[in-house]
Structures are given as structure tokens and as C-alpha cells.
C-alpha positions, 0 to 999 in steps of 0.5 A: 921246507925244513929250517937250516941247521947251524952247528948241527942244530935246527933253527926255528923260523916264524912264518908270515902267518904267525907274525900276523897273529902276533901283530894282531895280538899286540894290537889287541892288548894295546887297545885293551890297555888304552881302553883301560886307561881311558876307563880309569880316567873316566872313573877318576873324573866322574867318581873319583871323590866317591872312591876316595871316600871308600878308600879313606873309610878303610884307613885308620883315621880320627875325626875331631869336631871344631865347635862354632862360637855362638854370636854375642848379644850386645846393647845399642852401645856395644856392652856385651849382655851375652857371650860365649867363652872358651872352655875345655874338657880334659880327655884321656886316650888310654890306648895311646897311654898304654902303648908305653907303660913308662908314660903312665906314672908321669902322666897320672902325676901331672894330671892329679897335680894340675887337676886336684879334682881327679883321683889317682886310684880312679885314673889307674882303674880307668887305664886298666879297665879300658885299655883300648878306650880313646875318649874318656872325659876326665873334667868338663868346662875348665877355663884356659887358666885351669888347663894352662899349667898342664900345657906348660908342663907338657911344653917344658917336658918336650923341650927338655926331651928334645935336648936329651939323648934317646935313652933319656926319653925312655924314662917316660913322658906325659902322653895320651892327654888332650883338651877338647875345646867348646864354648859356654854361654855367659851373661856378664850382667846376670839378671839385667834385661833377662826378659829380653836377652833370655838364656840357652840350654845345652846344645846352644838352644835359645829358650827365651828372649832374643836367645830364642827368637834369633837362635838360628842367627846366633848359631853357626856351623861346626867345623871338623878336622879329619886325620887318617893314615893312608896306604903308605902309613903317611898321616893326612889331615883335612880341616873344615873351619867352623863358621861362627854365629852372627852378633846381635845388637839390641836397641836396649840401652844397658844404662837405661835398663839398669835405671828401670830395674833399679826403680822396680827393685826400689818399689818392691822393697818399699812396699814389701809387707806394706799391707799384706805379707809378701812382695811390693806387687804381684807384677810390675812391667816397664817399657821405655821406647823411642816414640819416633821409631818404636825402638825399645830402649828398656823392657823389664818386669818383676819378678825376673830371673838371672840368665846365668842361672835361670832355674834358680827359684830361691829369690822368690821361694823358701827352700822348704817351698822348693823342696815341696814342689813336684815337677809340675809345680816347679815347671809352673813356677819357672814359667811364671818367672820366665814370662815377659809381663810386657808381652805375654800378659793381657789385662784391662788397660783402664784410662790409658786408652782414653787418649785413643778414644779421643783420637778416634773421635777427632780423626773421624770428625765425630768429636768436635775439639770444642765440644763440652760435656756435663759430668754429673757423676754417672751414666745410666745405660740399660738400667745400670749406673756406671759411675765416674771417679768423682761421684758428685760429678766434674761439672762442665768438661771440655775434651781436654778436661775429660782427659786431664780429669780422667772423666768416665762420664765424658768419655761415655758420652763421646762413645755415643757419637763415635759409634761402634763402627768407628770405635771398632775400626780404630781399635784395629788401626791402633793394633788392639786385638792383633799381635805387634809381632815384636821380635820376641817370643811368646807375644799373647794373642788378644783377638778374642779379648776385644769386641767386634763391631756387632758386639759393641752394644751401648754399654759395651761401647761405653765401658770400652771407651774408658778402658774396661772390659777388653784386654791388651798387652803392654807392647800393644798400648806402648806401640800405639801410644807412640803413634798418637804422639809422633804425628800418627806414624805406627812403627813396628816395635823391635828390640834388635837394632842390627845383625853383624857377622864375626868380622863386623859386617852389617847383615841387617839393620833396623832403623824403624819400619813404618807400618801404617798411619793411625791418626792425622798430624793435627789430631796428634798435635791436639792429643799432645796438648791434652796430655800435656795438661794431664801431667801439668795439672791433672791426674798425671801430675805426680809423674811430673819432672820439674823443668821438662814439658811432659805429657801422659795418661794414668790408668786404673782398672778393677780386676776380676772378680769385681769388688774384691779390691784388686786393681791394676794401675798404670801410667804412660808418659812422654817428653818433651811434648813438642818433639817426644824423644822418650816414652815410659809405660809402667804397669803395677799389678796389685800394689801391696797397699790397703788401697790399690787403686791409686795410679800414683804407684805407677807414676812414682816409678815412671817419675824416677825413670824420667828423672835419670833417663832424660839427662842421660839422653842429653834431653835438656829442660825446656821449661821453668821449674815450678815447685809443687807440694809432694803428695803421698801416693796412698793419699792421691785420688784414683784416676777414674776407671774404678767403676763398672756396672755392679751387675753386668748385662748378658751381652757384656764381656765383664764375666769373660775378660781374663783376670790376670791374677787368676790367669783364666781365659775367655771362651774360644781362643784366648791365650794365657802367658806362654809356657816356655819351660822344657 
């Protein structure tokens, strides 16, 4: 039926069928829109971050690294030994500067005024040659004081421009310069405790000492600042803060460390050119410990280096010698300089191990404390005469006398009763042949430098009993010695007391880790008595500090090749005797003297350290002062470990033990001092 006409026109009319189709179409479109909305919501929920990154990656943005600050290294009382200070790089953004040519002249004028090392011609060439460059380093590692003038000029100009009209601003302004902050490692006390503290290279990489062994603890994580223009040209910024490194507090006491290093320096100066041209010794090593928990209070050696300038060889070589070095020679010289003698070098200890032999005998019951020995000046073993220091013999000797007089003959007789099984077992108990695992890098291995039980023939056992023909490190001897004077408790030696975060919260603390029992408390008490006699009236009397009860033991060891007159001498002592609070171990390698074998070279260093350190630690005198006659160290007798077989038998290690002077190693896996140069 045709539609009705209105005013002569035909009026169109939707049929019901068409209306239904429209309704269906509307519903479909609505459902599609609803589905799209749901889909967008799902994508936003599950993948919003991913697409946000894609969008941001298509926008114009800047990204700036926020550097972390490496943690401080302090001594036990908070004295800063290593820290990271703010420094700034001057950065020029040529693109920004060229955006308004009126800014170029005032910016260049400000730069050359505040930073005299910059050249106007070079700056103009840079701006012209790299007009789009946004990162140009003009100066590096400037202190805040050096950049402050420039910042003040910028601030003054901005303040002035804010007060002026827009026309005045068109005269030009300082623009396109910013400062990139980073940190520079500094060592306020230079060479003090450098062997323990170490140093770093670029990139905050620790290369030695605690800087190396605690590198991951001291380092933090860089932050970052992101800035970008979004699609609406609005600037958006996101900042992820840097996480600074943790602080490390050492067991080292800077004052005691200074005392030790001063005594070493004085010794080197006193004996310089004494018998031959050169330094007072080849090496000196000193360890000062708290024997009750094996905390290292000081650790030093000669030669050493300045942590602030670790590649400087000028203190030990002439400029002509340095210039003549090729890369390998220079690297070798640096390795020698950076090595920590106290943990990386091995040597024959000499008579300082006699207390361990006696401890072994007493603890196993193979040595009666009331036993006596006849010293006639030598022992004949396998056809070889092994002499005592007193070739005429000491005569009748008690166990105490054997230590007091450092009698080789008596010690060899003890070794026969102790036997290879007990001797080898107690070497392991005392830690000889194994690493102490002190928390410093480069500790030498000595497992191949001692005899196993089946290798301890009669002559090897005899020479080992007085400290010849096997090798140790200083930290091994010091740690083990602590145990035989503190009641038999072997603690883990360590140089780090605690670790704290940047807010001072303690993350980890080490008050001493007891690892094992070495000897009984009764054996320890006897040893302290014997060692007291050694210092009071024996070979160690030259280390005696009047007014203090002290114990200790001397050591003298011939170096390979035998018979060349080269010796390593030592002294290890403690005070007070009843309750030891301070242990000092000194090793002098080849003292510069006509007769190197006098242990008093080590004793005079030790005595000087005791004299100043005991009062500093508030350890008071505990006995009457007895005035004794001073003896020139060069005139004092040796302590008894100066003679081994003239011709070593085939099963002896005499020809296999490494000579520290030559830095050779025995077969298999013996190690030299660790190379740390890169």
C-alpha cells in the first residue's frame, strides 16, 4: 500500500521488517563496542606496561644515570681509611646551545672564566663542528668548589632575568651546560694499612685488600632518571634512586697500624746500606692480633704502596730504572709491591714453631713436662750431623729450657717420641698446610709445602720439629699461636669487624668465630709458662718491655740455597702472660747486616711496637721493672735454627722447599705470591 501523501508529497515509512533489522544492527554494534572495551581493559590489565614502554620508546626522552656511592672503609674506631667523594664532569649540550645563537657568547665567556683549563677556540670549534651533539665532556672529576662559581653565575643570571622584561632576556644567557655527578675513591691516609685496605680501578673495581675481597659489599646499584615528552608535549619524569654500597668496619686500629708502620720505617732507615747498598731488608712483615678472638689489629709489610697512587714505583726505583722497564717488568714490579707479605709469601719459620712441637708432645702425652734432655751440640741422623746453635751443647735441658734456649738437639729428641703420626696430625690441627681463609685476597696455599705422615722420615721429622724444611705463612703461624696461649681455642683470623648500610644498620658483625680446639687448657698454661721464661731469661729477652709480663719465641731460618749467608729471622710474642691481650709477630727477611741470623733484628721491631701499643690499649704494667744491660742486636747470639744437614738425604725436602728470595716453588701445586696486577 502506497504511503499517504502530505502536501502532495509521499511520506516514507519503515516496515516492521526493516525496524527489526535496525534493532539487530544496533545490538550487534553495541556488543562489538562492549567487546572492544572489554578487550582494551584486558590488554591494559595484562600488557599495559609493555605497550607503555613501546609508546615511551617512540617519544623524545632523556635518560641520566644516578651513580651510587661506594661504601666507606673505616678502622675499628670509625677513622675513615677509604671513602668516595663527589666529583663532577662538565658537560656541554651543543644542540641546546645552538638553539639560540645569542646564548653562545655568554656561555663561552662563563666557561673560560670559571674553568681556566678550557680554551675559547676549542669551544667554538666544538659548537660549530658538532652542532647536534648533546653530550660533550669538557672537564672531568672537578670538586664542588671548582664548579660552584659557575653555578653561582647561572643562579645570579636567572634571578636577574626573572626581574627583567622579555626583551632583556633576548640578550642571551648561559645555556646548554650541566654537571654530571660521579664519585672518586680517596684514601685520606695514603699508604696507611694499604696492604689491608687495597685500592680500586675505574668502575669501582677493587684490586687488592678489602677493596677486592668485599667488592660486592662495598658497591651499590646505580639509579636512573628518565625524562620524556609525551604525545601532548608534556614533560614526564621518572626517578629510580641509586642504592649506595655498604660500609665496612675493620678490626684494624689506625693508631696501632701507624705505630707498626713507623717501627718498620725506622728499621729500614737504620739498616739502609748497613752491609750492602740498598734497603734495610728484603721484606718485613708484622701482624698484631688480639689472641682472644683472632682480630687483626694491625698488618703491615715492607715494601708497601700508597692506595691513592698504587702504580707509583718511584719510592723503590730510580726514574732511569722505571723508564727502562718493559710492560712485563713493570707488571712484575707492581705485583711485588702490591703483595701482602703476611699472607701471600711462604717461608721456613724456624724456631717459632718449637712451641707447637712441644704442645703436640704435651697434648698427646708423648712428652712428659718433667722430662730432661742432654744436649751435646748435635744429633746424628742417617749419617748426618744436625747441630744445635750451641755446638758445644747446652748440657742438661728441661722442656722449659729447650724452648728458653731454643735447643735444636732437645727438640729433635722430642720428635722421636712424638712420632710422625702425632706430628702430622697436630700440624693439621694447628692449620699448617691449609689456608686460614682470612678475609683478604691472595692467601698462599701451603698444602704441598709440608710433609705428609708417610714422608716424615726420622730426619725430616727431626728438622721439622725445629721449623726447618716445611713452609708456612705468617697468618698461619699467628693464628695458631693465638690458640696455644688463649686456652687452646682456634679462631678464624679476620680483618673485618662489621658491615653496615648507609643508615648505620648492622648487616653483619664478627666478634670471633671459634673453629676448633687445638690443645687443652692445661697444655696452654704450661706453654705460657715456658714462653714467659723464654722472654724473661732466654733468647727472647731483647723484646722484653720492662714492667710487663711477656712470653714469646724467636726464630732463625736459613734460606735456600743453604750456606749462602741469607736468613729470615722472626719473633712472636704476647702480653700479659696470665691473660694475653696483645700478640705481635715480626718477620725480617734478609736484614741488611753482615750477620743476618740474629733474631734480635725482629725483636727490636717487636719491642718498639709493644712499648707503644700496650699503654695505648690501657694494658697496665703487672710486674716490677728490672733494669737490664742493652745488647747490640748484631752481637746477640742466634736462636738455634741455623743448621741443617750439609748434604740433605734423598727423602728430605731441603731442595724442594721454596726460597722466598728466589720465589721458586716446589713440584706439584706449590704457589708463588699471588699476581694481582691487571
